[in-house]
N, C-alpha and C positions, 0 to 999 in steps of 0.2 A: 902851433905851440913851439916855443924856442927850444933848441937842443939842451940848453942849460936847465930848463924846467923839467924836461924829460929825464935828465940825469938826476935831478933832485928827487923826482918821483921814485926812481929806482932806489935811490939812497933811503928814501922814506919807507919803502917797502921792506928793505933790509933791516932798518932800525926797528920797525914795528914787529917784524918776525922775531928779532932777537928778544925784544921785550916780552912778547907773548910766550915764546918758547921757554925762556928762563923762568918766568913766573909760573907757567903751567907745570914745569918739571918739579920745582920746589913745592908748589901747592899740592901736587899729586903725592909727593913723597911724605908730606906732613898731614895734609887734609884727609887722606884715606884712613890712616891709622887713628886720627882724631875722631872721625865719624864712626869708625868701628868701636872705639873706646866709649863714645857716647851711648851706643846701643848696648854694649857688653856690660857697662856699669849701671845701666838703668834697672829699675825695680823688677825683680823676678828673673833677671837674665843671668848669664853664666858667670859674670864677674861683678855682681851687684855691689855697688859702693856709692851711696847717696852723696857723700861729701865730694868725691872726685867728679861725679856726674854734674852736681850743682855748680861747682867752681868752673869746670870746662864750659858748661852751657852759658854761664853768666859772662865769661870772658868773650866767648864767640858772639853772643848777642850784642855786647857793647861795641865790638869792632864793626859788626854788620850794621849797626844803627847809625854810624857816622857816614855821611855822604862822601864819595870818593874825592871830590875836589877839595873838600875841607880837610880830609885826612892827609892828602898830599902836602898841603900847606902846614898842617899842625905838626907833622913829623919831619920837617925839613932838618932840624938839628940832628935827629937820629939818622936821617938819610946821609948827611955829611959824614957822620961817624962810620957808617957801613960802607958807603960808596966813595967817600973822599970828595964828593961834590954834591950839589943840590940840583944841578941841571944836566940835561943830556940823557942818553939812552940808559946808561948804567944806573944813574940816580932814579930814573922812573921805574926801574925793576923793583926797587924797595917797596914803595907804596902799593904797586900792583900785586906783589907777592903777599903783602900783609892783608890786603883786601880779598885776595883769592883763597887763602887758606880757610877762613871761617865759612866763606860761601860754599866751597866744595865740601867741607866737613858736614854741613847741614844736608846737602844733597845726598852724600854718602850715607848719612844716618837714616834718611828716609828709605833709601834703596835697601840697605841691610835689614832694616826693621820689617820690610815687606816679605823677607824670606820666611817661609812657613816654619813656625817654631817647632812643629812636629818633627822636622828633620834634625833640629838641635837636640830634642829629647831623645830621638832614636840614637844619635851619636853618643849622647851621655850614657844611655843604657848599655852601650857597647864598650864603655870605659874610656872614651875619648877625652883628652884634656881640653881645657879652654882654648889653648893655642891651636890644637888640632882641629877643633870645631871651627875656629875662625878661618884657618887656611884651607880646610878640606870641605867645609860646608857653606859657611856664610859668603866667603869671597867667590867661589865658583858659581853659587846660585845667583848671586847679585851681579855677576860680571857684565851681562848685557846692559843693565841699567847703569852700572858704573861707567861704562864707555859713553853712554848717553850723557851722564853727568859731566864727564870731562869735556865732551863736545860743547855742552852748554857753557862750561867755564871758559873755554877758549873763545867762543863767540863773545861772551861778556868782556873778556880781557881785551879783545880787539877794540871794542867800543871804549873801554876805559883808557887804553893806550892812546887812542885818538884824543881823548879828553886831557891826557897828560901833556899834550902839545900846548895847552893853554898857559902852562907855566914853564915852558922851555924843555919839555920832556923829550923832544925829538920825534921822529916818525912822521907818519902821514898827517896826523893832527896838527903838528907844528907847521908843516908845509901849507896845509889848508888855511891856517890862521894868518901866517906871515905873508904868504904869496897870494892866497886866494881872497881872504877877507880884507886884510889891511891894504892890499894894493888893488883891490877891486878887479881881480882876475877871475871872472866867472868860469873860464875854461879850466883853470887850475883847481878851483873848488869842485867842479863837476868831475874832473878826472880822479880826484881823491875819493869822492863818493862812489864812483863806479868801481874803483879798485877795491874799496872796502866791501862793497856788495858782492863782488865776485869772490873775494877771499872768504867771506862768511858762508856763502853758498857752497863753495868747494869743501870747506871744513865740515859743514853740516852733512854733505853728501858722504864724505869719508866716514864720519862718525856713524851715520845710519847704516852704511855698508858693513862696518866692523861689528856693530851691535847685532845686525841681522845674522851675520856669519856665526858669532858666538852663541846666539840664541838657538840656531839650528843644531849646534853640537849638543 
């Protein structure tokens, strides 16, 4: 494999890492509160509000129903406004973040909903406010599965970031298409696949370790 290809692969790893890291951080900051809101505003819960719950749920379902490749193309004008361009690593972060937020929020909703409601009732009987219940009961109890949720999100974003290469999003996907597929370089294609497999397995191992540690506590 030529030195310039190896240099491109390292550049692709860096670009993919940036896309996934930025999208994960923003999605975590927005998706976790959204997921908790979906649970808290549901029927019979601490902040029951049918209107908010229904609106949030509908918006999340609409975004989740759009295939990622179509979403990337559909929001190109919005991507240009936010990132100043529609191609490259920075531009790819926009659709990746948009698709990651509702995905994570639904995972978080499931995790928080699985927390024993008896703990919530016990906190309410002691005079805890809804915010105190969220921060001192729901989040701590759901923490191990929340870590698993973020791990699943990161793995999915790695796959989506590779797909972003189809429309010039940069990263390993772009290298696999331009240098592997279009130039019939099987070695480049194989190298990108191996790198992605290694990356996914490392992230999954880290997520499993952190989840296990928090679960033991």
